[in-house]
C-alpha positions in Angstrom: 0.0 0.0 0.0 1.3 3.5 -0.8 2.1 6.0 1.9 -0.8 8.1 0.6 -3.2 5.2 1.0 -2.0 4.5 4.6 -2.2 8.2 5.5 -5.8 8.6 4.1 -6.8 5.4 5.9 -5.2 6.4 9.3 -6.6 9.9 8.8 -10.1 8.6 8.4 -9.7 6.3 11.4 -8.4 9.2 13.5 -11.3 11.4 12.4 -13.9 8.8 13.1 -12.5 8.2 16.6 -12.4 11.9 17.2 -16.0 12.3 16.0 -17.0 9.4 18.4 -15.4 11.4 21.2 -17.6 14.4 20.4 -15.5 16.4 18.0 -18.0 17.7 15.4 -15.2 19.3 13.4 -13.7 15.9 12.8 -16.9 14.6 11.4 -17.2 17.8 9.3 -13.8 17.0 7.7 -15.1 13.5 6.8 -18.2 15.1 5.2 -16.0 17.5 3.2 -13.8 14.7 2.1 -16.5 12.3 0.9 -19.4 14.7 0.0 -18.7 14.5 -3.7 -18.6 10.8 -3.7 -21.9 10.4 -1.8 -23.5 13.0 -4.0 -22.3 11.3 -7.2 -23.5 7.9 -6.0 -27.0 9.4 -5.3 -27.0 11.4 -8.6 -26.1 8.2 -10.5 -29.3 6.6 -9.2 -31.7 9.6 -9.1 -30.6 11.8 -12.0 -32.0 14.7 -10.0 -29.4 17.0 -8.5 -31.7 18.4 -5.8 -32.8 14.9 -4.8 -29.2 13.7 -4.8 -28.1 16.5 -2.6 -30.9 15.7 -0.1 -29.9 12.0 -0.2 -26.3 12.9 0.4 -27.3 15.0 3.4 -29.5 12.3 4.8 -26.6 9.8 4.3 -24.2 11.8 6.4 -26.9 12.5 9.1 -27.5 8.7 9.3 -23.7 8.0 9.3 -23.2 10.4 12.2 -26.1 8.9 14.2 -24.8 5.4 13.5 -21.1 6.1 13.7 -20.8 3.9 16.8 -21.8 0.9 14.7 -18.9 1.3 12.2 -16.7 -1.7 12.9 -13.6 -0.6 11.0 -13.2 3.2 11.2 -10.6 3.0 8.4 -13.4 2.0 6.0 -15.6 5.1 6.5 -15.7 5.9 2.8 -17.1 2.5 1.7 -19.5 2.6 4.7 -20.9 6.0 3.9 -21.1 5.0 0.2 -23.3 2.0 1.2 -25.5 4.2 3.3 -25.9 6.6 0.4 -26.9 3.7 -1.9 -29.4 2.5 0.7 -30.8 6.0 1.1 -31.4 6.1 -2.6 -33.3 2.8 -2.4 -35.4 4.1 0.5 -36.1 7.4 -1.3 -37.3 5.5 -4.4 -39.5 3.3 -2.4 -41.1 6.3 -0.6 -41.6 8.0 -3.9 -43.3 5.0 -5.4 -45.6 4.7 -2.3 -46.4 8.4 -2.4 -47.2 8.2 -6.1 -49.4 5.2 -5.6 -51.2 6.8 -2.7 -51.9 10.0 -4.6 -52.7 8.2 -7.8 -50.4 10.6 -9.5 -49.0 9.9 -12.9 -45.3 9.9 -13.5 -43.8 13.0 -15.1 -43.4 12.8 -18.9 -40.0 11.7 -20.0 -37.7 14.6 -20.5 -39.6 17.0 -18.3 -37.4 18.3 -15.5 -37.4 20.7 -12.7 -35.1 23.8 -13.0 -32.2 22.5 -10.9 -28.6 23.5 -10.8 -26.1 21.5 -12.7 -23.2 20.2 -10.5 -20.0 19.8 -12.3 -16.4 19.1 -11.3 -15.5 20.2 -14.9 -16.7 23.8 -15.5 -15.4 23.4 -19.1 -18.3 21.2 -20.1 -21.8 22.5 -21.0 -24.9 21.5 -19.1 -25.9 19.1 -21.9 -22.4 17.6 -21.9 -22.5 17.0 -18.2 -25.9 15.4 -18.4 -24.5 13.1 -21.1 -21.6 12.1 -18.9 -23.9 11.5 -15.9 -26.3 9.4 -18.0 -23.3 7.4 -19.5 -21.9 6.7 -16.1 -25.4 5.9 -14.8 -25.8 3.2 -17.5 -22.7 1.3 -16.2 -23.5 -1.9 -14.3 -23.5 -1.1 -10.6 -20.3 -3.0 -9.8 -18.5 -0.7 -12.3 -20.4 2.5 -11.6 -19.7 2.6 -7.9 -16.0 2.0 -8.5 -15.8 4.8 -11.0 -17.6 7.2 -8.7 -15.4 6.3 -5.7 -12.3 6.7 -8.0 -13.2 10.0 -9.6 -15.6 11.7 -7.2 -14.2 10.2 -4.0 -10.6 10.6 -5.1 -9.7 7.1 -3.8 -7.0 4.9 -5.4 -7.7 1.4 -6.5 -6.0 0.1 -3.3 -8.1 2.4 -1.1 -11.3 1.4 -2.9 -10.4 -2.3 -2.4 -9.8 -1.6 1.3 -13.1 0.2 1.7 -15.1 -2.5 0.0 -13.2 -5.5 1.4 -12.1 -6.6 -2.1 -8.7 -7.5 -3.6 -6.9 -4.6 -5.3 -6.5 -6.7 -8.4 -10.3 -7.2 -8.7 -10.9 -3.4 -8.3 -8.2 -2.6 -11.0 -9.7 -5.1 -13.4 -13.2 -3.7 -12.9 -12.0 -0.1 -13.2 -10.2 -1.1 -16.5 -13.4 -2.7 -17.9 -15.4 0.4 -16.8 -12.9 2.7 -18.6 -13.2 0.7 -21.8 -17.0 1.0 -21.7 -16.8 4.7 -20.9 -14.2 5.4 -23.6 -16.5 3.9 -26.2 -19.7 5.5 -24.9 -18.1 8.9 -24.4 -16.3 9.0 -27.8 -18.8 11.4 -29.3 -18.4 13.8 -26.4 -14.6 13.7 -26.7 -14.8 14.5 -30.4 -17.1 17.4 -29.6 -14.9 18.8 -26.8 -11.7 18.4 -28.8 -13.0 20.2 -32.0 
């Protein structure tokens, strides 16, 4: 494991232990560190930036209230990622129940609320960012989560493997496969951006 990987791991562990001891600023640091990852995981499942932001907030609130149940503090990123995915599932279930109870029809395809576009690349247009989100969202979940943890969470393959309890080689292979899919699917965007 690289020095950087060990430092991030021990840093997360120290921050979790400090938060458990009542240090709110330590938990705030964890939120800042993994906000983009939780938001991206939620956005990949909801395609609604406002809803994804709400889910990310709920995820961190739940993580804080359940922090005592985290068995391995060095795996905080993977744990909060699983919470975000579960919050998405819960939100979708509530939405379906609410729609069924109200007898409401689903919104027509393509109709959206006026919501802000979140981008880590301000050089892309809103349409291009939506295309990237949809493309990543179409990846099989085992690839999508790894891509989000890698690029939005900023974790290395070794760190992702540690967070998920998988072998680093498995993570590297899955990331490589995801890159091949994304390279093919994002080729039209690359041509558009380069020209």
